[in-house]
N, C-alpha and C positions, 0 to 999 in steps of 0.2 A: 592440537593443528592450526590456534592461536597464537603459540609462542612463534612457531614453525616460520607462520608466515611473518610475526613481526622480525626471526632471524634474517630471513632471506629479505623485508626493508632495509633493515642494517648494513645488511654487505650493500646492496643495491646504494644506499647512501654514500657507504666509503667510494666505491669503484665508479661514483658519481664525480665524488670531490679531486679522487687521481685523478681522472681523464683531466678536468677541471686546471687542476695544476698543472697539469703539462703541457695544458692548451694556452695557459697564461704564459710557460715556458716559452713559448714558442713567437708569441705574439711578442713578447719584451723585446727575443734576441730576431726583431723585422729581416735585418738583411737577411738573413739565411738563408739558402735553398728549400730547406728542407718545410718552416715554414711560408714560402710563397708556395709553396709545392703543394701546399696543403690548404692555402686558401686559393689557391684558382682552381685546384682540383673542387672545390667544394661548390656543386650550381646553385644559379641565380635563384633558381626559382625555391629551394629546399629550407629549409627553417627549422628553427630548435623549441618551436612553440610561441613563439614570439618574435616577428618583424623588427620590436626594432631593437634585439641584440647583432641581427643578420646582416645589418646594415652598416655599424661601424666595424665589423671584419672586415666587410668588402672594400669599406674605402682604406684600409688601412694598404692594401694592394696596388697600390696609385705608382705608375712611376719606377714599379721595380720591371728590373731587364729578365732575360729567358736566364742570366747569370746568377737570377737570386738576389742583384745586390742594385741599389738605383741610380741611376740614370742620369751619368756627370759627379757624381761623386760616392763615396763608400762609407762617407759615416752620418750620421743620421742627425738628423737636426732639432735642436731642442723640442720645437711643436712634435715630430714624431715621435722619442722618445716622449713626449706628454699622454698622447694620442695610445702610443703601446701601454703602457703601466693604465691611462687610463681603462681598457678594453680589457687589462687583465683583473683589473678589480671590477668590472662590470658583469666578468664570466663567474670569477670567483664567489660576488653575491649571488646571482643565477645560481648556481649548484647549492648552495647557501640555503636558499629557500624553496629549492628540490627538495634539498635531502628533508628541510624542516616539515616540505607538504606528504612526503614518502612517509613520515614519523605520523601524524596527523593520522592520514588513511589506515596504517597500520592501526595505530591505537583507537581509530573509530570503529575497524573491522572487530575490535572486542570489545564496542559497547562502553568505552573509555574517552572522555576528551584528552587530546595528550594538552603537554604544559607549552606546548607549540600553539597550540591552536588560537588562546586568547591573546597572543603576542600579535599575531598573521591576522589576527582579525582586526587590533588595532594599528596595524603598521598599512594594511592596505589602504585603507581613506588616505592617508597621509603620502602615499605614493601616488598617489592619483591613478590608482588601480584597483578595476571593479569585476566582480565576478558576471562574467556573461549570461544577459540575459535568458529565460526560455524564449522570451520575445524574438530575439536575432533569430535564434533560427528558422521558429517556427513561422516569420514573417512570412516568406518566402511558400510557404505551404498550399498545392494547389488547393483549386475549390472546387466541392462536390458539385461533380455534374456525371448528369448520367452515361451511365457506362464507364464511369471511371473511379479507380479505389478512390474509397479518402482518404487521410490522411492518416497514420498510424502512430500511435506515439504512446509509449510504453515509460511509465515510472518503474523510478530503477532509484535507489541509494548511493550515493558516491559510494558507500561500503560493499558494494554487493559487486562488482566488476565483472566476476562470475558469469553473476546471473545476466547482465548485458550482452554480453558474450554467446552465453550460452540461446537466448530468445533472436540473437542475430542471427545463429548458427540453421537454428528452424523454421522460419522464413526464409531468407534465403534459398532453400531448396525447393520453394515456390515462387524464388524471384520478385520475393518481395521486401522494400526499403521499409526501415525503421525510424522516426525519430525519438532521440531519446529524450524524457523529461524528468529534470532532477528530482527524488523525491526530499519529501518535509523527513529529518533525523528526530524525532519525538524528544530525543533524550539530551539532544545540543540545544533547545529553544531556551531561552535565557526568560526567565519571571513577567521581565517586560513583554515579551514575543507569546510569550504563554497565554496574558491578559488581554493581547491583541488578538490573537486567534483561536481561542476558547474560549464554550461558557464556564461560569465559576464550575457547573458540575461536571463538567468534563473536565476539571483540571485535578479536580479530588477521589475523582469515580471511573476514570479512566487510565486507561495507561498508556505508555508514551506510544507505541506504536499503534491505538487507537487515532490519537490526536495526530500524530505522523501521518496515518493513513489519509485521515478525513481530509487534511490541509492537503496535504498532495492530491487529492484528485478535486478538492477544489479550486484551486488556482491554475487546476485545466480549465476548469467552467469559466474561472472568472477571465481568461486567455480567450476563451473563445467570445464571449460577451463585448472583451477590450476590442477585439479585431475584426469582430462578426462575420467571423468564420463558421460555413453553414451548417458542417458537420463533419464528427470527427471518433474515427475508432479508439477509445483507450482497451489499454491492455497490462496487465501487472506482469514484474518478468518471470513469475512461474507459471504461464499459460504454458498449454501446447496448443497447435492447432491441428486443424484435422484437414482432410487431403483437400485440392479445390478451395481453396479460403477464396479466392478472388471471384470465381465463379461464383461461389452460393450468398457474396456478398453482394453481385451485380443482380440475383435472382432476386434477394432481400430490398433493394433496392425500387424496383417494379413495383412489387408488391404494397412494399410502406406508399409511397406516392400514390397508391391506387384507395389508401387507407379512412375513409370517409374518416372528415373531422382532426386527419393529420395523425404524427404520432410525435413525441419527445424523447424517449428511450428505450434503443431495442439491444434485449440481453441477447449477447453471441455466445453465451455461455451462464450458468447458475447452478445451485443447486437451492435443495427445502423442496415448496412444494411447487411441485414443478410441471406437474402431469398439465401434458395436450388436452387431453381429453374433459375427464373429472376427480377431481382430487380424492384420493379414498381417503376412508373416515381415519383410521390409523394416523393418518398424515397432520390432521388438523391439528392433533395434540402439540406439534413444532410451533403452531400459534398461539400458544398458550402465553409462551416466553413476548414474543417480540409486539405480537399483535400487527396489525395495517394490511391484512387481508382483503384481497380484491375478489368482488363478487363475478358471477362469469359475464359475457359482453349480455348488451340489454337482448333479449328477446330471444335468446339461445340458453340449449340447454348444456351446451358442451363449452370450454373453453375457445375454441377454435374459430380463427380469423379467416385465416386465408390456407392456400396450402404449406408455405412453409412459417406461419403467423398463430400467433396463441397469446391469450392475456394470461400470466404463473399466477397462480391465487398466493402465495408467501412467497416471492424467491430469493436469495440471499447469493452476495460473492460479487465484487465489484472485478474482474480475472478478465474480464473478457467483452465489452457493450459499446453500442455505438449511440449518439449522442447530440440532436438538433442542437441549431441555435439557442430557437426555443424550449427544449427542454433546461439548458445552459442556464439561462435566463430564470427559468420558474424553482430549481436546485439552487441559485446564488441569490435568489432572493428570501427563498426557505428558510435558508442555511446561511445568515451571515457569519457565523465563527461555529467551530466544531462542537460537535454535542455528545456520539457516541460511535459504534460499526457506521463507516458510511452506508457501507451496503442495506441495514435492518433501516436507517432513518431514510434515507432516500429513496428506497424504493418502498416505502411503505407511505409517502406523501399520496396521499388519496384524490388529488385534481391530475398529479403526474399520471402522462399517457404512455402509459407504458407495456410494451408488449417484448417477446420471445418470440426465437428462431424454433424453430422444429423443420431436422435437426438443430441440436446448437452445432456451429465452428468449432468451437474451441471449449478445450476442459482445463482444468488446473494440477499443479504437482499438489498427489495428495502422499508422497512416497515418503520415509522416514527420514530420506536423504535431505530430503527439498519441504522442511516445514513452514509453512506460511513465518512472514515476516513479523506477524502481527502475535505470532504465538508462540508460546514458550518451550523449553524440553521439557521429557516428562518427569515421573517422581515415584516414589514410594507407593504412594497415596493411588496412582492409578492402579501397583501390581494389586492393590489389598481391595481396589473396592470396582475396578473393571469387572466383574464376574453381577455384579446389580445391574449392567448396562446389559448383556447376554440373559439374567433371567428377565427383564424386564419385556425385552424386547425392544429398547433403544438400537442396539446395534445393526437390528433389522429395517426399523425408519430411519436410519442415517444410509445406509446401504440401497433406502427405495428413491431417497432424497437425492442421490449422486454423488454421495460420500463412500471413493471405495476402503478408503482405512479410519475406519471410524476414529483410533489412536490420534487422529490426526482434529478430531473434535472435538475428542475429550480437552486439551493444550487450551482450548481456544478460549480466548480469556472472554466474560459477560459483563463486569466490571471489576471493578479496584478497590480496594479500603485504605483509606488515609489511615497514614503515621503522622500523630502529633510530633509537633518539634521538627522534623525534616522537611528540607530542601526535596524541588521539582529535580530528578525523575524520583527522589529515593524516599519520598512522602508516602506514595502508593505502590499497591502490595494488589499484585493480580486475582482474582479467585476466576476458576477456571469452569469451561462447562462441566466438566466431568463431575470433578468433587461437589459440584453443586445442586448436580441431577441425582446423585446417588444419594444425598441424604435422603431424600426427599423420595426416593423408592423406599428406602430402607425404611423411613415412617411409614408408608402403605403399607411395605411389607408383615413390622413389627405390629401394626394393629390387627391383620389379617390373622397372623399365627398367634396371636393372643384376643383372638375372636374379641376388642378393645376399642369402642366405636371415640375412646377421647385420642388413642394414638390417628385415629383416621383421621380425625378433626383438626390433631395437631396438623398434620400432613397439610390439610388444604389452608391451612392459615399461615402453613408457610410458603404453599405454591401463592395464594392471596401476597403474599407482604413484598417476596420476590420476584413475582412479576410483574406486579404496579410495578416496583421502582426500574426495572427494567424498561416498562414503555416509557414511565416519565422521562429516563436517561433517554432512551429514543424518540420520542415526542407522540407515541403513540397513542398514550393513558390513556385504558376508556373506565368513566365512572361505572357503568353498567357492569362491565364483567366484574370491576373491582367489588360492588357490592353485590354479584351471585358467589364470588369466592366465598366472601364472610358469611356470607347469610348459610352455603353449606357447609362450611369450616362450625359455624355455630350449634348448626342445627348437631353436628356428629359430637361436637364435647358436652351440648347440652342433656344429648343419647346417653352418652359414659356415666355422665357426672348423677347425672336423675336417676339412671335407669329406664325411664321411659323413651321405648323406641317409637319407632311407626305405629306398629300396631296397639300401643299404647295410646298412643296420641289420637289417633285415627275409632278408637273403639267407642266415643263417646256418637261422634258423627254418625258411624254404624250404627249405632243403635237408632238413634233418631230415627236416619234414614227409613230401618229396618222395622 
């Protein structure tokens, strides 16, 4: 598919070049009827993506009569000839730049920078050209007024125009307009940009997708703070809205304003520990990894706040959420740089007033054909070890947490391992959730099958080290949890090595009591 897109991009580039050459010939033959008809027929309010190019083209049509010749003279002056050749050069140069841009986009879609990318990046400032800042588009975004839908910004990579088009089509069915927020492509970050935007741990233990996703969302928070935007609905380009999206947001607006103490973030869609009443016991195993669970509201035995709002225990996902200006300020101050998965890090901040919609207003595509940008494709390991998930009940836990396709969760990266003597992004190798949890399950299964406490102790040791490392990256490290897991692991290892289990250890105490 990538080669097909590359070939189509090449054909398009050649067609554009041929068209530009024909137009240049027409401009050189300024006195011909065909050239004049072409220019005269071009609407004055129509552009080719650049108003600077349209001006010279229209200027060349001055003084041309209906017969296609210049009034009073059938011969062009030297100045007119110079203008014709200058305009031809401008058109050809524009075609070359456009063809190079298409090549860059085609290469970017394949995950590799094009050789044109560096040249254009250096040439753009010298020509006085700048990328359109998101602020230039977002400056006109409406403020959040009662009964008015907040501005909706969709995070979308330049390499994924199909996703942006699909999002626009889905929301157009509900007459909702979207604003595109250009996402950060982690693989294209230079070493200097990486140091500026990511922590040291993220540069060596996070994938490019994790860093880019964090930078994209943090850019939105920064934009809100810089322009004092009161509220924004943030979506990712793989989101699927449910019916009556606007009406349900208006209902949430009324209930959010009535919350005592205000709110910072309202999740319109999420996965993980998201039961609106009471979280099931087995779902707490999900929290062992990232940590950062939230208690029930004070003075309540359930998580319900109102008819359509609740406090989620440990949610994940940034595919649909509404954030206030106060919440954006908190997150910008808390995270000056990217550090891990943006959802696990941000939604785990204790002082962040996080609520969720009940029911959710949107979901994420979990089908095989629309895998997350952060996750990678499947592997042979998935086919070899997937039985562990089904046998251990992790598949059931995943479905209870809102994941309709557990294989999507299997490919989600939990961290990366650094590769020596390599540059970004080749210096990190992804470790996915599926193989990581399968090793843990196999250690416990071996301990039960062999009746070996040592193997079980090894499983708890593996869990203690890995979960503590993930919490360190996420910013939710807990000394209490680490000590508890380490003590549990030490107990089982001691039991297996010495043969002194709970009965033997407690026998002297029981004898004294009796």
